[in-house]
C-alpha positions in Angstrom: 0.2 0.0 0.3 1.6 3.1 -0.4 1.5 6.3 1.3 -1.6 7.7 0.2 -3.6 5.1 0.9 -1.9 3.9 4.4 -3.1 8.0 5.3 -6.4 7.4 4.3 -6.6 4.0 6.4 -5.0 5.6 9.2 -7.7 8.4 9.1 -10.9 6.6 8.8 -9.0 4.3 11.6 -8.7 1.0 9.5 -6.8 -1.4 12.1 -4.9 -2.6 8.1 -2.8 0.1 8.4 -0.7 -0.6 10.9 -1.5 -5.2 11.7 -1.4 -8.0 9.9 -0.6 -9.0 6.2 -0.9 -6.0 5.0 1.4 -3.8 7.1 4.6 -3.1 5.3 7.3 -0.2 5.9 10.2 1.2 4.0 11.8 1.7 7.3 14.6 -0.8 8.0 14.9 -3.1 10.8 17.4 -0.7 12.6 15.6 2.5 11.7 11.8 0.6 12.7 13.3 -0.1 16.2 14.8 3.0 17.1 11.4 4.6 16.3 9.9 1.9 18.6 12.0 2.8 21.2 11.7 6.6 21.3 8.0 6.2 20.9 8.1 4.1 24.5 10.3 6.6 26.1 7.4 9.3 24.5 4.6 7.2 26.0 6.1 5.8 29.3 5.9 2.4 27.9 6.3 -1.0 30.0 9.8 -2.9 31.2 9.0 -6.0 28.6 8.0 -3.5 25.5 11.5 -1.9 26.3 12.7 -5.4 26.2 11.7 -6.9 22.9 12.6 -3.2 20.9 15.9 -3.0 22.8 17.0 -6.8 21.2 15.5 -6.0 18.0 17.6 -2.9 18.4 21.0 -4.9 19.0 20.3 -7.4 16.4 19.6 -4.7 13.6 22.9 -3.5 14.7 22.5 -0.8 16.8 24.8 -0.5 19.4 23.7 0.0 23.6 24.8 3.6 23.2 23.0 4.3 20.5 20.3 2.8 22.3 21.1 5.3 25.0 21.0 8.3 22.4 18.0 7.4 21.7 16.2 8.1 24.3 18.5 11.2 24.7 17.3 12.8 21.3 13.6 12.4 22.5 14.2 14.3 25.1 13.1 17.9 23.9 9.6 16.6 22.8 8.8 13.9 25.5 10.4 15.6 28.4 13.1 14.9 30.6 11.0 13.4 33.2 10.1 10.5 30.4 13.4 10.2 29.9 14.7 9.8 33.5 11.8 6.9 34.1 13.2 5.4 30.9 16.2 4.9 32.0 16.4 2.1 34.5 13.8 0.5 32.1 16.5 1.1 29.3 19.0 -0.6 31.6 17.1 -3.5 32.1 16.4 -4.0 28.4 20.2 -3.9 28.1 21.5 -6.2 30.6 23.6 -3.5 32.7 21.0 -2.5 35.6 23.4 -3.7 38.0 26.2 -1.2 36.3 23.6 1.5 36.8 24.2 2.2 40.2 28.1 1.5 40.7 29.9 4.0 42.5 29.4 6.9 42.8 26.2 8.6 41.8 25.8 11.5 43.6 
């Protein structure tokens, strides 16, 4: 489906625009995972969702630093409190939660 048809379906709330066999994107896997991580930060997504999308980002070639940069990049739009709230979830998804508070934090 082209972008006009996709927008038309989104406008009328046709679920086919976002799910099922008809869903496809021109975004590569790495970009799609980044967009989804950014959305999770913006809406305050759950821990399991972060795990799935961070795994997808890493599998698509993103580094842990790039995953953290995604959260930092949305701070001006989503707000610093959302990013602060996302940080522990990202740490768990990246498997570095034990290192989060290692050493002097304050």
